[in-house]
C-alpha positions as CSV (number, residue, x, y, z in Angstrom):
1,M,8.4,-2.2,0.7
2,I,6.2,-4.3,-1.3
3,K,3.8,-7.6,-0.2
4,L,7.6,-9.7,-1.0
5,D,9.8,-7.7,1.1
6,I,7.2,-7.9,4.4
7,I,6.6,-12.4,3.1
8,Q,10.7,-12.0,3.3
9,E,10.9,-10.8,6.9
10,L,8.2,-12.5,8.0
11,V,10.4,-15.6,7.0
12,E,14.2,-14.3,8.4
13,K,12.4,-13.2,11.8
14,T,9.7,-16.4,12.4
15,G,11.5,-19.4,10.3
16,L,8.3,-19.5,8.6
17,S,8.9,-21.3,5.0
18,K,8.9,-19.3,2.3
19,S,5.0,-20.8,1.4
20,K,3.7,-19.7,5.0
21,A,4.3,-16.8,4.8
22,E,3.1,-16.0,2.0
23,L,-0.6,-17.7,3.0
24,A,-0.2,-16.0,6.5
25,V,0.4,-12.6,4.9
26,E,-2.3,-13.1,1.8
27,T,-4.6,-14.0,4.3
28,V,-4.1,-10.8,7.1
29,F,-4.2,-9.1,3.5
30,G,-7.2,-10.6,2.3
31,C,-9.8,-10.3,5.4
32,M,-8.4,-6.6,5.3
33,K,-10.0,-6.4,1.6
34,H,-12.6,-8.2,2.9
35,A,-14.2,-5.9,5.9
36,L,-13.6,-2.9,3.9
37,E,-15.8,-4.3,1.2
38,Q,-18.2,-4.8,3.9
39,G,-18.1,-1.6,5.4
40,H,-16.0,-2.1,8.3
41,R,-13.7,-0.1,9.9
42,I,-9.6,-1.7,11.0
43,E,-8.4,-0.7,13.7
44,L,-4.8,-1.5,14.1
45,R,-3.6,-0.4,17.8
46,G,0.0,1.4,17.3
47,F,-0.4,1.8,13.8
48,G,-3.7,3.2,12.7
49,V,-6.6,3.3,11.2
50,F,-8.4,2.1,7.8
51,Q,-12.0,3.3,6.7
52,V,-14.2,3.1,3.6
53,R,-15.7,6.6,3.6
54,P,-17.7,8.7,0.3
55,R,-16.4,10.4,-2.2
56,K,-18.1,13.4,-3.4
57,T,-18.3,14.1,-7.3
58,G,-16.2,16.2,-8.5
59,M,-15.1,17.7,-12.1
60,G,-12.3,16.5,-13.7
61,R,-10.0,17.3,-16.8
62,N,-8.9,15.0,-19.4
63,P,-5.2,16.0,-20.0
64,R,-4.7,15.2,-23.4
65,T,-8.3,17.7,-24.9
66,G,-9.2,19.7,-22.2
67,V,-12.7,18.7,-22.0
68,E,-14.4,18.8,-18.1
69,V,-15.3,15.5,-17.2
70,Q,-18.0,14.3,-14.7
71,I,-16.2,12.1,-12.1
72,P,-19.1,10.0,-10.2
73,P,-19.6,9.5,-6.4
74,G,-18.1,6.7,-4.7
75,K,-16.2,4.4,-1.9
76,T,-12.0,5.1,-1.0
77,V,-10.7,3.6,1.7
78,R,-8.4,6.5,4.2
79,F,-5.7,5.8,6.6
80,K,-4.9,7.8,9.5
81,P,-1.8,6.4,11.3
82,G,-1.8,6.2,14.8
83,K,0.1,8.0,17.6
84,E,3.0,6.1,17.6
85,L,3.7,5.5,14.1
86,Q,2.7,9.7,14.4
87,S,5.7,10.3,15.9
88,M,8.5,8.9,13.9
89,D,11.6,10.7,14.1
């Protein structure tokens, strides 16, 4: 499923115009992105939690040359599914 599928689903279920549905989806994703950039945790009950976590320094390898490369520390977004999402059959 891609963003356009989400927009289409919103149009079908709510009767909104495609442009308004697209604006709604873009607004939600934009707010989530902004919150994560600020280091906030996003909890969506019944769905899961998005959280920014530090990433350790590591060693990688260039697949073409085989030379080891230092991977700098950084931040990454982690998702932990909620109970309802985990118990899907």
